[in-house]
C-alpha positions as CSV (number, residue, x, y, z in Angstrom):
1,M,-0.3,-0.2,-0.2
2,S,1.3,3.9,-0.8
3,Q,2.6,5.7,2.3
4,L,0.2,7.0,4.6
5,P,0.3,11.0,5.0
6,L,2.3,12.2,8.4
7,R,-1.2,12.7,10.2
8,A,-2.6,9.4,9.3
9,Q,0.5,7.7,9.8
10,L,0.5,9.7,13.8
11,A,-2.9,8.6,14.2
12,S,-2.1,5.0,13.5
13,A,0.9,5.2,15.3
14,L,-1.3,6.7,18.1
15,G,-4.1,4.1,17.9
16,R,-1.5,1.0,18.2
17,T,0.1,2.5,21.1
18,A,-3.2,2.9,22.9
19,A,-4.5,-0.7,21.9
20,T,-0.7,-2.4,23.0
21,L,-2.0,-0.4,26.7
22,S,-5.0,-1.9,26.8
23,R,-3.9,-5.2,26.8
24,A,-0.8,-4.5,28.9
25,T,-3.0,-3.5,31.6
26,G,-5.8,-6.3,31.1
27,R,-8.6,-3.6,30.1
28,G,-9.2,-5.5,27.1
29,D,-7.6,-6.9,23.5
30,G,-7.2,-3.3,22.4
31,S,-9.2,-4.0,19.2
32,V,-11.4,-1.2,19.6
33,I,-9.8,1.1,21.8
34,G,-6.9,1.7,19.0
35,G,-9.6,2.2,16.6
36,R,-11.5,4.7,18.0
37,V,-7.9,6.5,19.4
38,G,-6.6,6.9,15.9
39,L,-10.4,8.1,14.2
40,M,-10.6,10.7,16.8
41,L,-7.1,12.0,15.3
42,E,-7.7,11.5,12.0
43,P,-11.4,11.1,10.8
44,D,-11.0,9.8,7.4
45,L,-8.4,7.2,9.0
46,L,-10.0,3.9,7.7
47,K,-10.3,5.2,4.1
48,K,-6.7,6.0,3.9
49,L,-5.6,2.4,5.7
50,A,-7.8,0.2,3.6
51,A,-6.4,2.2,0.1
52,D,-4.6,0.1,-2.3
53,R,-5.3,-3.5,-0.7
54,K,-7.3,-6.0,-2.3
55,L,-9.9,-5.8,0.6
56,A,-13.0,-8.1,1.6
57,L,-15.8,-7.5,3.4
58,V,-17.7,-9.8,5.2
59,S,-21.2,-9.3,6.6
60,A,-24.0,-11.7,8.0
61,T,-26.3,-12.8,11.1
62,N,-24.4,-15.7,12.1
63,G,-21.1,-17.0,10.7
64,K,-19.0,-13.5,10.0
65,T,-16.7,-13.8,12.3
66,T,-15.4,-18.0,11.5
67,T,-15.9,-17.0,7.6
68,T,-13.8,-14.1,8.0
69,R,-11.1,-16.3,9.6
70,L,-11.5,-19.3,7.2
71,I,-11.2,-16.6,4.6
72,A,-7.9,-14.8,6.3
73,S,-5.8,-18.1,6.8
74,A,-6.5,-19.2,3.1
75,L,-5.6,-15.7,2.4
76,M,-2.3,-16.0,3.8
77,E,-1.3,-18.7,1.2
78,L,-0.5,-15.4,-1.1
79,G,0.8,-13.2,1.7
80,E,0.4,-11.0,4.8
81,V,-3.4,-10.2,5.7
82,A,-5.2,-7.5,7.8
83,T,-7.7,-8.9,10.1
84,N,-10.1,-8.4,12.7
85,A,-9.8,-11.6,14.2
86,F,-11.3,-10.8,17.4
87,G,-14.7,-9.4,16.0
88,A,-14.5,-6.1,16.4
89,N,-16.8,-5.6,13.4
90,M,-17.5,-1.8,13.3
91,P,-15.3,0.8,12.2
92,A,-13.2,1.7,14.9
93,G,-12.3,-2.4,15.4
94,H,-11.7,-2.2,11.2
95,V,-9.3,0.9,12.2
96,S,-7.2,-1.2,14.6
97,A,-7.3,-4.3,12.2
98,L,-5.4,-2.6,9.2
99,S,-3.1,-0.2,11.3
100,S,-1.7,-3.0,13.3
101,A,-0.6,-4.6,9.5
102,K,-0.1,-1.8,8.0
103,H,1.9,-2.9,5.0
104,A,-0.6,-6.0,4.6
105,P,-1.4,-6.6,0.8
106,Y,-5.1,-7.9,1.7
107,A,-7.4,-7.3,4.2
108,V,-10.7,-9.1,5.3
109,L,-12.9,-7.3,7.6
110,E,-15.9,-8.8,9.1
111,V,-18.6,-5.9,9.4
112,D,-21.7,-5.8,11.4
113,E,-24.8,-6.2,9.2
114,K,-26.0,-2.5,10.0
115,Y,-22.4,-0.8,9.5
116,L,-22.0,-2.5,5.7
117,P,-23.3,0.4,3.7
118,E,-20.6,2.7,5.6
119,V,-17.6,0.7,5.4
120,L,-18.4,-0.6,1.9
121,D,-18.5,3.6,0.7
122,T,-15.6,4.2,3.1
123,T,-12.7,1.7,2.1
124,D,-14.1,0.9,-1.5
125,A,-14.3,-2.8,-1.1
126,G,-13.6,-4.6,-4.1
127,I,-15.1,-8.2,-2.9
128,V,-18.1,-8.5,-0.4
129,T,-19.1,-11.6,1.1
130,L,-23.1,-11.8,2.6
131,M,-24.1,-15.4,4.0
132,N,-27.4,-14.7,5.9
133,L,-29.9,-12.4,7.9
134,S,-32.4,-13.2,10.3
135,R,-33.5,-11.3,14.0
136,D,-31.0,-10.0,16.2
137,Q,-30.4,-8.2,19.2
138,M,-34.1,-6.7,18.4
139,D,-34.0,-3.5,20.4
140,R,-30.7,-2.6,18.4
141,A,-31.1,-3.6,15.1
142,A,-33.3,-2.5,12.4
143,E,-36.0,-5.5,11.1
144,I,-33.9,-7.3,8.7
145,W,-35.8,-6.4,5.7
146,L,-35.0,-2.9,6.7
147,L,-31.2,-4.1,6.5
148,A,-31.6,-6.0,3.4
149,Q,-32.9,-2.9,1.8
150,K,-29.5,-1.3,2.9
151,W,-27.7,-3.7,1.2
152,R,-29.5,-3.2,-1.7
153,R,-29.2,0.6,-1.8
154,A,-25.4,0.1,-0.8
155,L,-24.3,-2.0,-3.8
156,A,-26.4,-0.2,-6.5
157,G,-23.7,0.9,-8.3
158,K,-20.9,0.1,-6.9
159,P,-18.2,-2.1,-8.5
160,A,-17.6,-5.1,-5.9
161,H,-17.7,-8.4,-6.5
162,V,-20.4,-9.7,-4.4
163,I,-20.4,-13.5,-3.2
164,A,-23.2,-14.2,-2.1
165,N,-25.7,-17.2,-0.3
166,C,-28.7,-17.4,-2.5
167,D,-30.5,-19.8,-0.5
168,D,-31.4,-17.1,1.8
169,P,-34.2,-14.8,0.0
170,L,-33.3,-11.6,2.2
171,V,-29.8,-12.2,1.4
172,T,-30.5,-12.7,-2.3
173,W,-32.4,-9.6,-2.5
174,G,-29.7,-7.1,-0.9
175,A,-26.8,-8.4,-3.3
176,S,-29.2,-8.4,-6.4
177,T,-28.3,-4.8,-7.4
178,A,-24.7,-5.4,-7.6
179,A,-22.6,-5.3,-10.6
180,R,-21.3,-8.6,-10.0
181,V,-22.4,-11.3,-8.2
182,T,-21.2,-15.0,-7.8
183,W,-24.2,-16.9,-6.3
184,V,-23.3,-19.6,-3.5
185,S,-25.9,-22.3,-2.1
186,A,-24.3,-22.7,1.0
187,G,-27.9,-23.7,2.9
188,Q,-30.5,-22.2,5.4
189,R,-31.4,-24.1,8.1
190,W,-32.9,-21.1,9.9
191,R,-36.1,-20.0,7.8
192,E,-38.1,-18.6,10.1
193,D,-37.5,-14.7,8.9
194,S,-37.8,-15.5,5.3
195,W,-41.1,-16.6,4.5
196,S,-42.3,-13.7,2.5
197,C,-41.0,-12.3,-0.6
198,P,-38.7,-9.3,0.3
199,E,-39.3,-7.8,-3.1
200,C,-43.3,-7.9,-3.6
201,G,-44.2,-9.6,0.4
202,G,-46.2,-12.4,-1.0
203,P,-45.0,-15.8,-0.2
204,L,-42.3,-17.7,-0.9
205,D,-43.0,-21.7,-2.0
206,R,-40.5,-23.7,-1.2
207,A,-39.4,-27.1,-2.3
208,E,-36.1,-29.1,-1.0
209,S,-33.9,-30.9,-3.9
210,R,-30.6,-33.1,-3.5
211,N,-27.5,-32.0,-4.6
212,M,-25.8,-34.7,-6.3
213,G,-27.6,-37.0,-3.9
214,H,-25.2,-36.1,-0.9
215,G,-25.7,-33.9,2.0
216,T,-28.9,-32.1,3.6
217,G,-30.7,-30.7,0.6
218,S,-30.6,-26.9,-1.2
219,P,-33.7,-24.9,-0.8
220,H,-35.1,-24.1,-4.1
221,W,-37.7,-21.3,-3.7
222,A,-40.1,-18.5,-5.5
223,C,-42.1,-15.8,-5.0
224,R,-45.8,-16.9,-5.8
225,E,-47.0,-13.6,-6.9
226,C,-43.7,-11.8,-8.6
227,T,-41.0,-13.1,-10.5
228,F,-38.4,-12.7,-7.5
229,H,-36.5,-16.7,-7.1
230,R,-33.6,-18.4,-6.3
231,P,-30.6,-17.6,-8.6
232,E,-29.0,-20.4,-10.3
233,P,-25.9,-21.3,-8.0
234,E,-22.5,-21.6,-9.1
235,W,-21.0,-22.7,-5.9
236,I,-22.9,-25.9,-4.3
237,F,-22.3,-27.1,-0.9
238,D,-24.2,-30.4,-0.2
239,G,-24.0,-30.9,3.4
240,T,-20.1,-32.4,2.9
241,D,-18.4,-31.2,0.0
242,V,-18.5,-27.6,-2.3
243,I,-18.7,-28.3,-5.7
244,D,-17.2,-25.5,-7.6
245,P,-17.9,-23.7,-11.0
246,R,-15.6,-26.3,-12.9
247,G,-18.1,-29.4,-11.3
248,M,-15.1,-30.1,-9.4
249,R,-16.0,-31.4,-5.4
250,W,-14.0,-30.6,-2.5
251,R,-14.1,-32.4,0.6
252,L,-14.8,-30.2,3.7
253,D,-12.8,-32.1,6.4
254,L,-12.7,-29.0,8.9
255,Q,-11.7,-29.2,12.6
256,L,-14.0,-27.1,13.2
257,P,-17.6,-28.9,14.1
258,G,-20.5,-28.8,12.5
259,Q,-22.7,-28.3,9.3
260,A,-22.7,-24.6,9.4
261,N,-19.0,-24.8,9.8
262,R,-18.8,-26.2,6.3
263,S,-20.9,-23.7,4.9
264,N,-19.1,-21.0,5.9
265,A,-16.1,-23.0,4.7
266,A,-18.1,-23.1,1.1
267,M,-18.5,-19.7,0.9
268,A,-14.5,-18.7,1.9
269,L,-13.6,-21.1,-0.8
270,A,-15.6,-19.2,-3.2
271,T,-14.5,-15.5,-2.1
272,V,-10.5,-16.8,-1.9
273,E,-11.2,-17.7,-5.2
274,A,-12.1,-14.0,-6.0
275,F,-8.3,-13.2,-5.1
276,G,-7.3,-15.4,-7.3
277,L,-6.7,-18.0,-4.8
278,D,-7.8,-21.9,-6.1
279,P,-9.2,-24.4,-3.6
280,A,-6.4,-27.1,-4.0
281,R,-4.5,-24.5,-2.1
282,A,-7.2,-22.8,0.3
283,L,-8.2,-26.0,1.6
284,P,-5.4,-27.0,3.7
285,R,-5.5,-23.9,5.5
286,L,-8.7,-24.0,6.2
287,Q,-8.5,-27.5,8.1
288,S,-5.8,-25.7,9.9
289,V,-8.3,-23.8,11.5
290,T,-9.2,-24.9,15.3
291,S,-10.9,-22.2,17.3
292,V,-12.4,-19.0,16.3
293,A,-11.9,-16.2,18.7
294,G,-13.0,-19.0,21.5
295,R,-15.4,-20.5,20.0
296,Y,-15.1,-24.2,20.0
297,T,-12.3,-24.3,22.5
298,T,-12.0,-26.6,25.3
299,V,-11.2,-25.4,28.9
300,E,-10.0,-27.5,31.7
301,R,-10.8,-26.8,35.1
302,D,-11.1,-28.9,38.1
303,G,-10.6,-32.2,36.3
304,R,-13.5,-31.0,34.0
305,A,-13.4,-30.0,30.1
306,L,-15.6,-27.6,29.5
307,R,-16.5,-27.0,25.6
308,L,-17.2,-23.4,24.6
309,L,-20.2,-22.3,21.9
310,L,-21.4,-18.9,21.0
311,A,-25.6,-18.5,20.5
312,K,-26.7,-15.0,20.2
313,N,-30.0,-15.4,18.5
314,P,-32.8,-18.1,17.3
315,A,-30.5,-19.0,14.8
316,G,-27.0,-19.6,16.1
317,W,-28.9,-22.0,18.9
318,L,-30.3,-24.4,16.3
319,E,-26.6,-24.4,15.1
320,A,-25.0,-24.6,18.7
321,F,-27.5,-27.5,19.3
322,D,-26.6,-29.3,16.0
323,V,-22.8,-28.7,17.4
324,A,-23.4,-29.9,21.0
325,D,-23.0,-33.8,21.9
326,P,-26.2,-35.0,23.6
327,R,-24.5,-37.6,25.7
328,L,-22.7,-34.4,27.9
329,P,-24.3,-32.5,30.6
330,I,-24.9,-28.7,29.1
331,I,-24.4,-25.2,30.5
332,L,-26.5,-22.6,29.3
333,S,-25.8,-19.0,29.8
334,V,-27.7,-15.7,29.2
335,N,-27.0,-12.2,29.4
336,A,-29.0,-9.3,28.4
337,Q,-26.3,-5.9,28.2
338,G,-25.8,-3.8,25.5
339,P,-23.7,-5.9,23.1
340,D,-26.3,-8.6,23.6
341,G,-29.6,-6.6,23.4
342,R,-31.6,-5.7,26.1
343,D,-34.9,-7.6,24.7
344,T,-34.7,-11.4,25.8
345,S,-38.2,-12.2,24.0
346,W,-36.0,-14.0,21.4
347,L,-35.8,-17.1,23.4
348,W,-39.0,-18.2,23.0
349,D,-38.5,-18.5,19.2
350,V,-35.9,-21.0,20.0
351,D,-37.0,-24.8,20.5
352,Y,-35.1,-26.5,23.5
353,R,-36.6,-29.2,23.3
354,I,-33.8,-30.9,21.6
355,L,-31.9,-31.0,24.9
356,R,-34.7,-32.9,27.1
357,G,-33.2,-35.9,28.7
358,R,-29.7,-34.4,29.1
359,P,-28.6,-32.4,32.6
360,I,-29.7,-28.5,32.2
361,Y,-27.5,-26.2,33.9
362,V,-28.6,-22.5,33.9
363,T,-27.3,-19.3,34.5
364,G,-26.2,-15.8,33.3
365,E,-27.7,-12.6,34.3
366,R,-31.2,-13.5,32.7
367,R,-30.9,-16.6,34.1
368,L,-34.5,-16.6,35.2
369,D,-35.8,-15.5,31.6
370,L,-34.3,-18.8,30.2
371,A,-35.6,-20.7,33.5
372,L,-39.3,-19.5,32.5
373,R,-38.7,-20.3,28.8
374,L,-36.7,-24.6,29.5
375,D,-39.9,-24.4,32.1
376,V,-42.7,-23.9,29.7
377,A,-40.9,-26.7,27.3
378,G,-40.9,-28.7,29.6
379,L,-37.4,-29.3,30.3
380,Q,-35.5,-30.3,33.6
381,F,-33.0,-28.2,35.0
382,Q,-31.1,-26.2,37.5
383,L,-30.4,-22.7,38.2
384,C,-27.0,-21.9,39.4
385,D,-26.2,-18.4,40.6
386,T,-22.6,-17.9,39.2
387,F,-21.4,-20.1,36.2
388,D,-18.7,-21.5,39.0
389,Q,-21.5,-23.1,40.9
390,A,-22.9,-24.7,37.4
391,V,-19.5,-26.1,36.6
392,S,-18.7,-27.4,40.4
393,A,-22.3,-29.4,39.7
394,Q,-20.9,-31.4,37.1
395,P,-19.7,-34.4,37.3
396,L,-15.7,-34.7,36.4
397,G,-15.7,-34.9,32.9
398,R,-16.5,-33.2,29.7
399,I,-19.6,-30.4,29.1
400,D,-20.8,-28.3,26.6
401,V,-21.4,-24.6,27.3
402,I,-23.5,-22.2,25.1
403,A,-23.2,-19.1,26.0
404,N,-24.6,-15.4,24.2
405,Y,-22.3,-13.1,23.7
406,T,-21.2,-11.2,26.9
407,A,-22.2,-14.2,28.8
408,F,-19.6,-16.1,26.5
409,Q,-16.8,-13.1,27.1
410,Q,-17.1,-13.3,30.7
411,I,-16.2,-17.4,30.4
412,R,-13.4,-16.6,27.8
413,T,-12.3,-13.8,30.2
414,E,-12.1,-16.1,33.2
415,F,-9.9,-18.8,31.3
416,G,-7.7,-16.2,29.9
417,R,-9.4,-15.5,26.6
418,A,-8.0,-18.8,24.6
419,V,-8.3,-18.3,21.0
């Protein structure tokens, strides 16, 4: 990238210093404060730091941190990559990420769905990866139809190459104004937010088809009242493999567990090919990823091995249940702080009956909200005042832990924020 102007260099340097001090004093990982300091000194710092890089933006309700990590890991095959590995996905976090790798020719940034139009306009990113949209933080975020509409307006007239999941009607609608789109059939397990056509409001008809005799099927959908329908995909994820535009099949043998992560890997492969990296070189890099910002990490305490799973919204809980081991006891922890959203009514959209028969322990600041939901579902559980109490109540051995965002971060902090 080109030499930064002196003011931007100073802002970037002071931001990195603030981030280092934050880490040294244990106040955080520095991924936000450094960017805030830099932007205070140079409001155009993000634009200047993004210039002359080959940059991808990754946005979705669920899976964007993992997909960003997978893409960044694969692109290291080509050279140094700047990325916001800890999920700080607003402009301050983007400044920190780019500033910490100021000479990296490649960059991959996870972007909050609401901030995507602003960040795209600021950075002029050449590649945008869009995966899914579903309800999340209902007191902070707009209705997801409005988010899709913002994506749609932001992409219109931009030269960016969009990699989009055509199995999600809202993502398809949001991406369809882009100048160039590569459609990926990456699946959509959570469909409760996309029964109506975003174009006209009519009902969407869905039909399942099996891809090449494998996997869980791909949702072919079309509006009953207008011409809006699922585009023909160039990349197809069939549950175990991804099929590229040339018809070649690539087995997704990942260390990250679950179908959702294989879907994320399919999106990642389509994205890195837009950078000029072929799947044969990218796959070994994807297979080396074992944990993402603490997700799927196993930590030890007093003879107990706890696997940490993150679930922030109904769609995320569905995917966490897919990964959780039904033979193990499980700890559920829910908060409702600012980053989580104050409104916990979304708990009623999650079908917790899949946990029936498992020892369930409930903790977190909003444990009573979750306890009521489980009681109505007819589940037996133990209410615990603290996470430590929930762990101590377990027999020695393996335990699954599912927590929403701030509850998850509090648990990570207890174990040294393992990544």
